[in-house]
C-alpha positions as CSV (number, residue, x, y, z in Angstrom):
1,M,11.7,-190.5,-85.9
2,K,9.4,-188.3,-83.9
3,V,7.1,-186.0,-85.7
4,S,5.7,-182.9,-84.2
5,R,2.0,-182.7,-83.5
6,S,1.4,-180.0,-86.1
7,D,2.9,-182.2,-88.8
8,S,1.5,-185.5,-87.7
9,R,-0.4,-186.5,-90.9
10,S,0.0,-190.2,-91.6
11,F,-1.6,-192.6,-94.0
12,S,-4.0,-195.0,-92.4
13,P,-4.2,-198.3,-94.2
14,R,-7.5,-199.0,-92.5
15,S,-9.2,-195.9,-93.8
16,G,-7.3,-195.3,-97.0
17,W,-7.2,-191.6,-96.2
18,F,-4.6,-189.3,-94.9
19,A,-5.4,-188.6,-91.3
20,L,-5.9,-185.0,-90.4
21,P,-4.9,-183.2,-87.4
22,N,-7.5,-183.3,-84.6
23,R,-8.3,-179.6,-84.8
24,Y,-9.4,-180.0,-88.5
25,S,-11.2,-183.4,-88.2
26,A,-14.5,-181.8,-87.1
27,L,-14.5,-179.5,-90.1
28,F,-13.9,-182.3,-92.6
29,P,-17.5,-183.5,-93.0
30,W,-18.7,-179.9,-93.5
31,A,-16.0,-179.4,-96.2
32,L,-17.2,-182.6,-98.0
33,F,-20.8,-181.4,-97.7
34,L,-20.0,-178.0,-99.2
35,I,-17.9,-179.5,-102.0
36,G,-20.8,-181.9,-102.8
37,C,-23.3,-179.0,-102.9
38,F,-21.0,-177.1,-105.3
39,I,-20.6,-180.1,-107.6
40,G,-24.3,-180.7,-107.4
41,H,-25.0,-177.1,-108.4
42,L,-22.7,-177.3,-111.3
43,H,-24.2,-180.6,-112.4
44,G,-27.7,-179.2,-112.1
45,N,-26.9,-176.1,-114.2
46,F,-25.3,-178.3,-116.9
47,I,-28.4,-180.5,-117.1
48,A,-30.7,-177.5,-117.1
49,R,-28.7,-175.8,-119.9
50,S,-28.6,-179.1,-121.8
51,E,-32.4,-179.4,-121.5
52,N,-33.0,-175.8,-122.5
53,S,-30.6,-176.2,-125.4
54,Q,-32.5,-179.3,-126.5
55,I,-35.8,-177.5,-126.2
56,I,-34.5,-174.5,-128.2
57,N,-33.0,-176.8,-130.8
58,E,-36.3,-178.7,-131.1
59,S,-38.2,-175.4,-131.3
60,L,-35.9,-174.1,-134.1
61,R,-36.2,-177.4,-135.9
62,H,-40.0,-177.2,-135.6
63,D,-39.9,-173.5,-136.8
64,N,-37.7,-174.5,-139.7
65,R,-40.1,-177.2,-140.6
66,L,-42.9,-174.7,-140.5
67,C,-41.0,-172.4,-142.7
68,V,-40.5,-175.1,-145.3
69,T,-43.9,-176.8,-145.1
70,S,-46.1,-173.7,-144.7
71,H,-45.5,-172.9,-148.4
72,V,-45.7,-176.5,-149.6
73,H,-48.8,-177.4,-151.5
74,T,-50.9,-180.1,-149.8
75,D,-52.9,-181.6,-152.7
76,G,-50.4,-184.3,-153.4
77,G,-51.8,-187.8,-152.7
78,V,-55.3,-186.4,-152.3
79,D,-58.0,-188.2,-154.2
80,R,-58.8,-186.3,-157.3
81,I,-62.4,-185.5,-158.1
82,G,-61.6,-185.3,-161.8
83,D,-62.3,-181.7,-162.6
84,G,-60.1,-179.4,-160.5
85,W,-56.7,-178.1,-159.8
86,H,-53.3,-179.7,-159.0
87,S,-50.3,-177.7,-157.9
88,I,-46.8,-178.1,-159.2
89,D,-43.8,-176.8,-157.1
90,V,-40.8,-175.7,-159.1
91,F,-37.3,-175.7,-157.5
92,Y,-35.7,-172.7,-159.1
93,G,-32.5,-172.3,-157.0
94,H,-31.4,-168.7,-156.5
95,T,-33.8,-165.9,-157.4
96,D,-31.0,-163.7,-158.8
97,L,-30.2,-166.2,-161.6
98,L,-32.8,-164.7,-163.9
99,K,-31.5,-161.1,-163.4
100,K,-28.0,-162.2,-164.2
101,T,-29.1,-163.1,-167.7
102,L,-30.4,-159.6,-168.4
103,P,-28.5,-156.5,-169.4
104,S,-27.7,-154.4,-166.3
105,N,-28.9,-151.2,-167.9
106,R,-32.3,-152.6,-169.1
107,T,-35.4,-151.3,-167.3
108,W,-38.3,-151.9,-169.7
109,F,-39.2,-155.2,-171.4
110,S,-42.6,-154.7,-173.2
111,Q,-42.9,-155.0,-177.0
112,A,-44.6,-151.6,-177.3
113,S,-43.6,-149.8,-174.1
114,Q,-46.7,-151.0,-172.3
115,D,-44.8,-151.4,-169.0
116,E,-43.3,-147.9,-169.1
117,L,-46.7,-146.5,-170.1
118,V,-48.5,-148.1,-167.2
119,A,-45.8,-147.1,-164.7
120,S,-46.1,-143.5,-166.0
121,L,-49.9,-143.4,-165.9
122,F,-49.8,-144.5,-162.3
123,K,-47.1,-141.9,-161.5
124,G,-44.7,-144.5,-160.3
125,K,-47.2,-146.1,-157.9
126,R,-45.7,-148.9,-155.8
127,D,-47.3,-152.2,-154.7
128,G,-49.9,-152.3,-157.4
129,Y,-51.7,-155.4,-158.6
130,F,-51.8,-156.8,-162.1
131,I,-53.1,-159.7,-164.2
132,D,-50.9,-160.8,-167.0
133,L,-52.9,-163.0,-169.4
134,A,-51.1,-164.6,-171.1
135,A,-47.7,-164.0,-169.4
136,N,-45.5,-166.0,-171.9
137,D,-41.8,-165.6,-171.1
138,A,-40.7,-164.3,-167.6
139,T,-39.0,-161.2,-169.1
140,D,-38.9,-161.2,-172.9
141,L,-41.8,-159.0,-174.1
142,S,-43.2,-159.0,-170.7
143,N,-45.7,-156.2,-169.8
144,T,-45.4,-156.8,-166.0
145,Y,-41.8,-157.8,-165.2
146,A,-40.6,-154.2,-164.8
147,L,-43.7,-153.3,-162.7
148,E,-42.8,-156.2,-160.4
149,Q,-39.1,-155.6,-160.1
150,E,-38.9,-151.8,-160.1
151,Y,-42.2,-150.9,-158.4
152,G,-43.0,-153.8,-156.2
153,W,-46.2,-154.8,-157.9
154,T,-47.6,-158.3,-157.6
155,G,-50.3,-160.3,-159.2
156,L,-51.2,-163.3,-161.4
157,C,-49.1,-164.5,-164.3
158,V,-51.6,-166.8,-166.2
159,E,-49.7,-168.9,-168.7
160,P,-51.0,-172.2,-170.1
161,N,-47.8,-173.2,-172.0
162,P,-45.5,-175.4,-169.8
163,M,-42.4,-174.2,-171.8
164,Y,-42.6,-170.9,-169.9
165,W,-43.2,-172.2,-166.4
166,H,-39.7,-172.7,-165.2
167,N,-38.5,-169.2,-166.1
168,L,-41.7,-167.8,-164.6
169,S,-40.9,-169.5,-161.3
170,Y,-38.2,-166.8,-160.8
171,R,-40.9,-164.1,-160.8
172,D,-42.8,-162.9,-157.7
173,C,-46.2,-163.2,-159.3
174,Q,-48.5,-166.2,-158.7
175,I,-48.1,-168.5,-161.7
176,V,-51.3,-170.1,-163.0
177,G,-51.0,-172.8,-165.6
178,A,-54.5,-172.7,-167.2
179,V,-56.2,-172.3,-170.5
180,V,-58.7,-169.5,-169.8
181,G,-62.1,-169.5,-171.6
182,Q,-65.7,-168.4,-171.3
183,A,-66.8,-171.5,-169.3
184,R,-65.4,-174.1,-167.0
185,L,-64.4,-177.5,-168.5
186,E,-65.0,-176.5,-172.1
187,Q,-62.8,-178.6,-174.3
188,V,-60.7,-176.7,-176.8
189,H,-57.8,-177.3,-179.1
190,F,-54.7,-175.5,-177.9
191,R,-51.6,-174.9,-180.0
192,F,-48.5,-175.1,-177.7
193,E,-45.7,-175.6,-180.2
194,A,-46.0,-172.0,-181.6
195,G,-44.7,-170.5,-178.3
196,D,-45.8,-166.8,-177.9
197,H,-47.9,-167.1,-181.1
198,G,-49.7,-170.2,-179.8
199,G,-53.2,-170.3,-178.3
200,I,-56.7,-171.7,-178.8
201,A,-57.0,-173.1,-182.3
202,G,-60.3,-172.8,-184.1
203,D,-62.6,-170.5,-186.1
204,G,-62.4,-166.9,-185.0
205,F,-59.0,-167.2,-183.3
206,D,-55.5,-166.2,-184.5
207,N,-54.6,-169.9,-184.7
208,G,-57.4,-170.9,-187.2
209,K,-59.0,-174.3,-187.5
210,R,-56.2,-175.6,-189.8
211,W,-53.9,-175.6,-186.8
212,Q,-56.0,-178.0,-184.8
213,R,-54.0,-180.9,-186.2
214,Y,-51.0,-179.5,-184.4
215,S,-52.8,-178.8,-181.2
216,E,-53.8,-180.7,-178.0
217,L,-57.2,-181.0,-176.4
218,K,-57.4,-179.0,-173.2
219,Y,-60.0,-177.9,-170.7
220,T,-60.8,-174.2,-170.0
221,V,-61.4,-172.4,-166.7
222,T,-62.9,-169.0,-166.3
223,L,-60.9,-165.9,-165.3
224,L,-63.4,-165.4,-162.5
225,E,-62.6,-168.8,-161.0
226,I,-58.9,-168.0,-161.1
227,L,-59.3,-164.6,-159.4
228,E,-61.5,-166.2,-156.7
229,R,-59.0,-169.1,-156.2
230,Y,-56.1,-166.8,-155.6
231,N,-58.0,-164.1,-153.7
232,A,-57.4,-161.3,-156.1
233,P,-58.5,-157.9,-155.0
234,T,-61.7,-156.5,-156.5
235,Q,-59.7,-153.3,-157.4
236,I,-57.2,-154.4,-160.0
237,D,-54.7,-151.8,-161.3
238,Y,-53.7,-153.4,-164.6
239,L,-54.8,-156.1,-167.0
240,S,-52.4,-157.1,-169.8
241,L,-54.5,-159.1,-172.2
242,D,-52.8,-160.8,-175.1
243,V,-54.4,-164.2,-175.9
244,E,-54.1,-164.4,-179.7
245,G,-57.7,-163.6,-180.7
246,A,-59.4,-165.1,-177.6
247,E,-60.0,-161.7,-175.9
248,S,-63.8,-161.8,-176.4
249,F,-63.9,-165.6,-175.7
250,I,-62.4,-164.8,-172.3
251,M,-63.8,-161.5,-171.3
252,M,-67.4,-161.4,-172.6
253,N,-68.7,-163.2,-169.5
254,F,-66.3,-161.7,-167.0
255,P,-68.1,-159.9,-164.1
256,L,-66.8,-156.4,-164.5
257,D,-69.4,-155.2,-162.0
258,K,-67.6,-157.3,-159.3
259,Y,-64.0,-156.6,-160.4
260,Q,-62.9,-153.2,-161.5
261,I,-59.8,-152.9,-163.6
262,K,-58.3,-149.5,-163.9
263,V,-56.1,-149.9,-166.9
264,I,-56.3,-152.4,-169.7
265,T,-53.9,-153.0,-172.7
266,A,-55.1,-155.6,-175.1
267,E,-54.7,-156.7,-178.7
268,R,-57.5,-156.5,-181.2
269,L,-60.5,-155.8,-179.2
270,R,-63.1,-156.0,-181.9
271,G,-66.8,-156.0,-182.2
272,P,-69.0,-156.8,-179.2
273,I,-66.2,-156.8,-176.6
274,R,-65.7,-153.0,-177.2
275,E,-69.4,-152.3,-176.4
276,F,-69.2,-154.7,-173.5
277,L,-66.3,-152.6,-172.0
278,K,-68.0,-149.3,-172.7
279,G,-71.1,-150.5,-171.0
280,H,-69.1,-151.1,-167.9
281,G,-67.5,-147.7,-167.7
282,Y,-64.4,-148.2,-169.8
283,V,-63.1,-145.7,-172.3
284,F,-60.9,-146.3,-175.3
285,V,-57.9,-144.0,-174.9
286,K,-55.2,-144.7,-177.5
287,K,-54.2,-147.2,-180.2
288,L,-50.7,-148.3,-179.2
289,T,-49.5,-150.3,-182.2
290,R,-50.2,-150.8,-185.8
291,W,-51.3,-154.4,-185.2
292,G,-54.1,-153.4,-182.9
293,E,-52.8,-153.1,-179.3
294,S,-55.0,-150.5,-177.5
295,L,-55.2,-148.7,-174.2
296,W,-58.5,-148.6,-172.2
297,I,-59.1,-147.1,-168.8
298,H,-62.0,-147.1,-166.4
299,N,-63.8,-143.8,-165.8
300,S,-63.4,-144.0,-162.1
301,A,-59.5,-144.1,-162.4
302,K,-59.1,-140.8,-164.4
303,D,-58.2,-138.8,-161.4
304,E,-55.6,-141.3,-160.3
305,L,-53.9,-141.5,-163.7
306,D,-51.6,-138.9,-165.4
307,L,-53.1,-139.1,-168.9
308,Q,-51.0,-136.2,-170.2
309,L,-48.0,-138.4,-170.1
310,I,-49.3,-140.5,-173.0
311,Q,-48.3,-137.6,-175.3
312,Q,-44.6,-138.4,-174.5
313,F,-44.9,-141.7,-176.2
314,N,-44.7,-142.1,-180.0
315,F,-47.9,-144.2,-180.4
316,P,-48.9,-146.0,-182.5
317,I,-45.7,-148.0,-182.8
């Protein structure tokens, strides 16, 4: 059978390819060249995207590692010098777990309205700074939880009793597990089993000497060292001081000329500590409770505070 020239494509066993008409044979190498360029271009883009994706993924993994490790304490495995600090990281899960245990309509948590009073004195100030010593429970009878949650305050929650540390880990404050005293590395008896009524046991403290048999020997650290360690500001808005009779033991050597505290609520400030505070510009304002809780302010803070609002509270409770 004859085949016309225009349809004369046949299979060549020698070449293994379909033969092309003569008029297209010259274009065939160029077509292969262009197809090769196109495939090469696609291949190059694929490799480039793969490499870029790998770089991005590596970068994200690196950034994620930074996010995780930047807040991890680094003193684990470090040789201990025998007289310092060691950090404990607590895995608490979801931050909203603590809130779920509280009544939705509850705003204030203090025993004697200290949190509401402080918020009122500062006219609803936001982003203030507090020291809660001793903090005890995260919410129950807390003088600072409402300030933290409702007004964005932050600060130090100093609490020596481990029974409170896990709940405190849900708080935004820096948790400091330390027995605070008048000197560094002074050994004292500390009563842990009494919970919020615990504290240093000995003559002159709420937990008298008879409780030493139920206490443990611990070392003290000064409040000054704690403030320096955690870079506390020199202007502190509020100090909640409730240390079961150790107020003078802690505060008498504190440098109030370096750190100025605008408002203090404290239990049973008796004797020399009152003169010490007055000598550094503090004024007794009001007795808040029948058991001796009192309000003190610094002279320099009078213009910042709304002292008239104190009359709205039914003190002493």
